[in-house]
N, C-alpha and C positions, 0 to 999 in steps of 0.2 A: 320602128321607133323603139328605143330601149326603155325598159321599165323605169329606170332612174330618171330619164328625161321626161317621161310622162308624169312622174310624181312631182318633179320640179315645176312643170307647166301647170299642174293642178294647184300646187302651193302658191305660185305667182298669181294665178287667177283669184284664189281665196284672199290673198293679201290685198290685191287691188279692190276687191269687193268690200273688205273691211275698212280700208283706208279712204275710199272715194265714194262708193255707191251708198253705203249705209248712212254716212253723215249727210249726204245730199238729200236722201229721203227724209231724214229728221228735219232738215231745214225747210223742205217743201211742206211737210205736215205742220210745222210751227207757223209758217206763213199762212197756210189755209185756215188754221185755227184763229189767227189774229184777224184775218179778213172777215171770217164768219162772226167774230165777236164785236164788230163795229156796230154801234147803236146811235140813234138820234141823240144829240146832246154831247157826244164824245168829242173831245178836242184831239185832233190827230195831226201828224206831220206826214207829208207825202215823201216818196223817194226823191222827188224833185225839189223838196225843201219848203213847199207851201205849208203853212200852219193855219188851221182853221177849225171851226166847230161844225160838226155834221148836222145839217138841217133836214135832210131827207135821204132815204136810201132806196135803192132799186136793186134788181138782180145783179146788174153789172156795173152800176154807177152810184156815186154818192154826190150829194150837193153840199158843198162846203161854203160857209160864210167866212171869208178871209178878212173882212173889214165890215164895219156897220153898213149894211145895205149892199154889199158886194158879195155876190154868190157865184161860184164856179162849179162846173161839173167835172168830176174826176173818175177815173176807172177805179174799181175796188182794188185791182191789182197794184195800184199806185200807193196804197197805204204802207207807210214805213214804220210807224209806231203810234200807239194810243197814248196821249199825254194827260188824259183826264185824271184828276186826283182819285186815288184808290186803284188806278191801273198803272201806277208807276212801276217800272221794272218789267213792263210788258212790251219791250221793243221787238221789232222784227228780227229775224235771224241775223241779218247783216245790220247790226244795231246802228242807229243814227249817232254820229259822234257828237259829244257835248260841245257846245260853243262856250268858250270862256274868253276872258279878257286876254288878248294876245298882244298887249302893248309891251 
């Protein structure tokens, strides 16, 4: 293999690393931080669109109250964003789109 070809190959690998792998690592770390920050009483939205208040937490699951007297268990990995006042602006890496009047 020619030295020029090797340099191009190394440069392409470095470019792919910077463009794809580094941003993905940042998104994964941001999601882990978000999940670790969920506390009882927080209002959250799941990636499936359920909105509810956290009533209890476990290692891998949360219990959400989605309506008075209606509780569901969801995986911690399903947390899309924390909506509790004071936590605004703390969406998951793939932020939840805002719902507006689409009339």
